[in-house]
N, C-alpha and C positions, 0 to 999 in steps of 0.2 A: 574452403572457408564458408561458401554459401550453404553447403549441406550441413556443416557443423553448426552454423548459426541457426538454421531451421530446426535441426534435431535438438539443440540446446534449448531453444525457445519452447518447443513442444514438450520437452521433459519438464521444464519449469512450469509451463502452463498446466500440465497434467497434475503435477504435485500441488500446484496452487488450487486446482479444483478439489483435490482430495482434502487438502488442509481446510479450505473454506467449507466444504461439505461437512467435515467433522466439526468445525467451528460453529456452523449453522445449527447442527443438531445440538451442540453444546448450549448455544444461546436459547434454543427452544426450551430445553430442560431447565437451564439456569434461570431463565425468565419466569418459569412457572414455580421454581423454588423460591426465588427472591422477590419476584413481583417487580413492578415499575419502580417502587421506592428503593428496593434493595439494589436494583441495577443502577439507579441514580447514585447511591452511596459508593458502589464499586467504581463507577465512572468518575466520581469526584477525585479519587486518588490516582487514576490512570494518567492524566496529563502530567502530573509531577514525575511519575515513573518514566514516561516517554521523554520528558525534558532531561532528566538525569541520565537516561540511556544515551541520548544524543550527545550530551556533554562528555560522557565517559569515553565514547568511541571517537568523538571529534572528527568524523569523516574519514578516519584512517582506513576502514575496510574498502571503500571505493578507491581511495588513493592506492592501496595495495593492489587492487585489481588493475588499475590503469598502468602503474609502473611495472607490474609483473607481465602484462601483455606487451609492454614496450620492450622489456628484457627478452621475452620469448621471441619477439620479431627479430631481435638482433642476435639471437641464440646465445645470450649471456645467462646461462642457467645458474651459474654460481652466484652471480649478482642478484638474481631473483630470490635465491635462498637467503642471502644475507639481508635483503630488504625485509623478508618476512620475519626473521629472527629478531631484528631490531624493533620492528613495529609491534610484534606480539608482546614483547616486554613492556613497551609503552602502554599498550591496552590493558595489560594486567594491573599495572600501577594505577592508572586513572580509574579503572572499574572498581578497584578495591576502595579507593578514597571516596568515590561517589556513593558506593553502597553504604559506607559508614555514615556519611553526611545525611543521607535520606533516613537511615535507621534512627539516628540520634536527633535529627532535626524535625521529625514528624510532629512532636508535641508543640514545637515553635510555630509551625505552619497552622496548626489548629488554634493555638492560643492567640495568635495575631490575626485570626480571621482571614488569612490568605485563602484557606479552605473554609467555607462557611459552615459546612456540615461536619460537626465534631465526631460523628459516628464513623467518619472515613479514616480515623486514626489507625485502626487495626489493619485496614487494607494497605495503608502506606508502609507499616511495619513489615507486613508479609511480602511486599513487593521488593524490599531492599536487597535480599540476596539474589533475586533474578537479574538485577542490574549487572552484577559481576559475570554470571554465566552467559547472559545474552550478548554482552560486549565481546567476550572471548570468542564465541562461536561466529560472530560477525566477522572477526579478523580471519579466521580459518576459511570461511566462505569466500571472502574477498580474494584470498590467495589462490584458492582452487579455481575460482571463476576466471582469474587472470590467465590461467592455463587452459581456459575454455572448457573446463570440466564442470558441467552443471548437475550431473547425477549426485555428487555428494551433497550439494545444497538441497536438492529435491528430497533425498532420503532423510536427511537430517531434519528438514522442515516437517515431514510427515511424522517422524518419530517424536519430535518435540511436541507436535500438536496432540498426538494420541496420549502421551504421558501427561501433558498439561491438562487436557480435558478430564481424564480419569481422576487426576488429583483434585482439580477444581470442583467437580461435582461431588466427589467423595467428602472433601473437607466442608463444602457448603452445607451438605446434608447433615453431616456430623454436628456442626456448630449451630445449626438453625434453632434447636431447642433453647440455646442460651441467649438468643437475641439476634436481630437482623444485622447489627454491626459486626458481630462475630462471624456470622455466616458469610458476609461480604469479605471479611478478612480471610476466612478459610478459602474462599474462591480465589483470592489473590495469590495464595500459596502455590497454585498450579503453575504459574509462570516460572518459578525457580526450579521446580522438579523437571519441567519440560526442557529448560535450558541445559540442565545437567545431563539429561539423556542425549540431547543433540550433540553435546560436546564429545561424548564417547564415540558417537558415530563418525564425527568429523576427524577425530584422531585416527581412526581406522583408515579412512580414505587418504589422509595426509601421509601416513606412513607408507601406504601402498604407492602413492605418487612418487615419494622420495626414492623408492627402490627402482622405479622405471625411468626416471629422468636420464637422458643421455649426458655424456660428458661434454662440457663446453668445448666447441671446436675452434672458437675464436678467442684469442687472449685479450682480456680486458683488465685494466688496473682495478684493484680492490678499492671500493669506496669506504672511506672512514665513517664511523658511526655518526659524527656530527653532520657530515654532508648528507647522509641518508635521512637523518632527522629533519634537516632543513628542507629537503625535497618533500618529505611526507607532510610536514607542517604547511609548506607553501601550497600544496594541493588540498590538504585535508581541511584547512580552516574555512575556505570558501565553500567547500562541499558540505562541511558540517553546519555552516551557517544556513545553507539551503535546507538541510535536513532538520535543523533545529527550529526553523521557522514554523514547521507543522505543530510540534508541541508547544511552542510559544503562543501560536494562534489559539491552540486548544486551551491553554491557560488563560488567555485573554477572554475566551468564551466563558471559562469557569468564573472569572471575575465579573464579567459584564452581564451575561445572559440571565443568570438567576436574579440578579439585582434589578435588571430592567423588567423582568417578568413580574417581580414584586411591585415595581412601579406601575405596571399595567393593571394591578389589582389582584394578582394571584397570591395566595398565601405561600409561605415558605415550603411546606411539604408538597404543594401542587407544583410550584416552580421546580423543585427537585425532580418530581415525577416527569414533567415535560422535558426537562433537560436530559433525563435518562432516555426518553423516547427518541430524541434527536440523535444524541451521541452514542447511545448503546444499541439502537435498533435501526434508525434510518441510515446513518452514516455507514455501518457495516454492510448494508445492502448495496450502497454505492461502490464501496471497495471490492465487494464480491464480484461486481460486474466488470471490473478492470483487471481481472486475473491475467488475461493474455497480454495486456499492455504493460503490466508490472513485469512479466517474464521477459518481454521484448526489451524493456528498459534495462533490466539487469544484464541482459546479454549484449545490448548495444554498447555499453560503456567500454568493455575491453575490445570489442570489434572495431568501433570507431577509433579508439586509441591505437590499435594495430595498424590500420590504414593511414592514420595521421602520421605515425612514425615512418611509414614507407613513403609518405607524400603522395598517396593515390587519391587525388581530389575527385575523380570520376566515381570511384567506388563509394566514397563518402556521400556524394550526392545521391547515388542510387540507393544506398542503405537508408538515408534520410527519407527519401520519397516513398520507398517501399514500406517502411515502418509506419509512417503517418497514414498511408493509404489503408493499411490493415487496421490501424487504430480507429479510423473513421468507420470502416466497414463493421467493426465489432461494437463500438460504443454508442453509435447513433440508435440502432434498434433497441439496445438495452435501456437507453434513456426513455424511449417511447414506451417500452414494455412496462417499466417500473411506474411511469406516470399513469398509464391506463389501468394497471392491476395493483396499484398501491394498497387499496383497502383489503382485497382478498389475500394479498401476500403477507401483510403484517398480521392479519387475523389468523392465518394458517400457521405461520412460523412462530409468532410471539404471543398469540392470543391477546393482542393489544390493538384493537381497531382504532383506538384514540391516537395511535402513531401514524395513521394514514395521511392526515393533512401535511405534516412535516415531510413525510416520505415522498408524497406527490410533488411537493414544491422543490425538493432537492434532487429530483430525478435527472434534470438536465446537467447536473454536476458530473454525471458519468462521462459524458462527452468531453467536457473540459478537463476532467481529471486524467483521462487517457491521453489527451493531447499534451497535458503538462508533464506527465511522466516520461513520455517519449522525447519531448523537446529538451527537458532537463538532462536526460541521459546523453543526448547528442552533444549538447554544449559541454558537458563534463568530459566526454570522450575527446572533444576538440581541445581540451585543456583550457577551457574558458569557464571555470566553475563560479567565478564571481558574478557572472551575468544573471543566472537564475536567482541568486541571493538578492540582488538589487530589485529584480522584478517581483519577488515574493514580498519584499518589504513594502513596496508600493501597493501591492494587492492586499497586504495585511491592514494597511491604513484604510483602504476602501472598506474592508470587512468591519473594522472597528466602528466606522461611521454608520454603516448600515445596521449593525447590531444595536448601537446606541439609540438610533431614532426609530427603527422599525419594530424592535421587540417590545418597546414600551407602549406601542399602539395596541390597544386591546383587540382590535379586529385582526391584527397580524399575530401577535404573541410569538409562539415558538416558530411559526412559519416565517416570521421576520428573520430569525436566526438562520433558517434554512436558505432564505434568499441571500443573506450575507455570505454564507458558505459558497453558494454558486458564484456570486460576484468575485469573491476572493480567488477561487481557482481559475475562473474565466479570464480575469485580468492578467494573472501570472502567465497563463498559457499563451495568450495573444502577444504579450510582450516578448516571450521566448521566441515566438515565430519571427518577429521582426529581426532579432539578432541572428537567428539561423539563416535568414535570407542574406544578411550582410556577410556571413562567413562561408556560406556554401552556395549561395545563389538560388536556393530552393524557395519557391513560392507556391502556396496552395492553389490547386486547380479547383475553383469554386463549383465547376460542373460535377466533380466527384462528390462533394458534400451535398449538392442539390439532388443528385441521383439517389444517394443513400437516404436523404431525408424524405423524399417522395415515396421511396420503397418502404421505409419504416412507417410512414403515415398510413399507407394502404394496409400494412400489417396491423397497425394499431386499431384501425376501424374494424377489421375482421375479428381481431382478438376480443374487442369490447362487445361486439354483437354475439360472438360465440359464447363468451362467458355469461352474458345476460340470459341466453337461452338455457345453458347447462346449469347455471346456478340454481334454478328452480326445479330441475329434474334429476340431478345427479349428486353424489356425495361431494364434499368440499375438495377433496384431493383431485378428483377427476375434473371438476369445473375449474380448477386452478391450472393444472398441468397440461390438459389437453389443449386449451386455447393458446397457452404460451408456446408449446411445442409446435402446434400447427402454424402459429404466426411466424415463428422463426424459419420454418420450412418454406413458407410463402415468401418471406423476405429474401432468403437465399435463392429461391427460384427466380424471383424478379431480377435480382442482381446478376444472376448468371445469364439470364436471357438478354439483359440490356448491356452486358459487357462489364459490369462492375466487378465480377469475379471472372478471371480469365482461365484459359486452359493451363497456363504456366502455374497459376496459383494452386489449382486443384492437383496438378501432377506432382507437386512437392509435398502434399499432405497425405500421410498414410490413411488408407481406407477410402480416400476420395479420388484416387487416380482413375478409377473406372468411370467416374462422371465427367472427366476432363473433356471428353469428346463433345459434350453437350454445350460447353461454354464457347464464347467467342474467342 
C-alpha cells in the first residue's frame, strides 16, 4: 500500500507538471493574443462555469472514490461496480441539465448585471457544453482512483489539456479579427473539446479494468438503487459544498472586487484589467506550485478511506503526518521563490509586469493552499466531509470583509484582493488542522515549519542576489531560471544536511535513491 501510494502520487504529480507546463505555455500565448483586457473577459465567465460544474457533479466523484475504496477493502467487487453504474447515471442527468441552464441563462446573467462585463456572453455560451463532458470524466476518474489506479487520471488529464490548448489557441486566433469578445468566446470552446477527448481515454481504461477485476470472494447482499443514492448523497453533499465554496468565493470576487476597484477610483476597463491580472495570472501561479499537494490529496482520499474501513488508526496518523510534512517541504520554498521573483516571473511568462504586485502579495497562499488541500482530503477520507465546509464558510466570510475594505483603499487596490485570498485559504487550513487533531491526534511540529522557513529564507536571499547580478549581464531566460534552479538545489541541500529530508524520503523517490546516503 505504501509503494502504491507513492507511485500513484508520483504519477499524478508528473501529469500535473505536464498539464501545468502545457497550460503555462498556453497562457503565455493566449495572454499575448488577448491581452490583459481579453483575459479579464475570459475570466469573467469562468467562475460561473466552475460553479455550474460543481453543482452538476455535486461531490459524487470523490464519494465514488471513497465508497469504491471501501468496497475494495472488503473485496466486494460487484458492489463497487453497482455503485459506479448508479452514480454515473446521476452525473449524466445533472450535467445535462446544468449545461442547458448555463447556455440559455447566459443572457439573463448579463442583463441583470450579475456579470458586469457584457462582452463575456460568448464565453459563457462556449463553456456550456464543457460542463457535461467534464462532469462525466470526473465520475470515471473517481471510480478508477477508488481502485488506486492513478494512471488513467494522469493520461486523461494530459490528453484533455493538449486538446484543450490546441482548440483554445486556434479558435482565439481565428475569432480575434471579429472582436475581443468573440476571441475570448473562442478560447472558451477549448474546454469542451478537451473534455470530450479525455472521456474517450477514460472509457478505454474503464473497459480494461472491468476485464481484469477478480470475482467477488465474499458474498454480500445487493444494495438497492435508493440505498446507493442515499449513501452517495450523504457523502457527496458536504463534499460538494466544500468544492462549491471555491467557485462561490470566485463569484463573490466577481461581484465585489471590480466594484470596489471602481470605488477606489479605477475606471471600469482598468478594474477589469486588474481583475484579470489577479485571477488569470497570479492565481494560476499559486496553483502551479501546489501540483504535488494536489496529487497527494487526490491519492489520500481513497487511502485514508481504506485504512478507516480497516480501523487502522496508527496508519491513518502516519499518513497524515507524512503528507503534511511533505506539503511543508514543498510549499514553503515556492512561496518564498514566488515572492522574491514575482516581477521577472510575470514579465517572462505573461509579458505583464503590472501583475507583479498582486503576485508578490499572494505568494504566501501557496503554503496555506497546500495545507488546505491535504487537510481537506484527510477529513474526507475519515468520512468527516462536513467539517471542511464549515471551515470554508467561516474563511469565506473573512475574505468578503477583507475584499470590501482593502480593495477600496487606493494604496491597496488589487493587492487588497490578493491579501483577502491569503486570509481565506489560511483561515480554512488552520481550522482544518484543529479538527484533524481531534480525530487523529496529529499536531504540527513547529520545528519542522521553522526549519523549512529558515532554509527557504536563505534560499530567497541567494536567489535575489543572483538574479540581481544576472539580470544585467544575461538574457531574461537565464537570469530567471538559473537563480530559481540554484536556489531550489540550495534549499534541498540545507534540508538534507539538517535532517529535513531523510534517507527514507530519498530512497522512495526514483532517481534520488543514490543520494539517500548523504541524508540523516
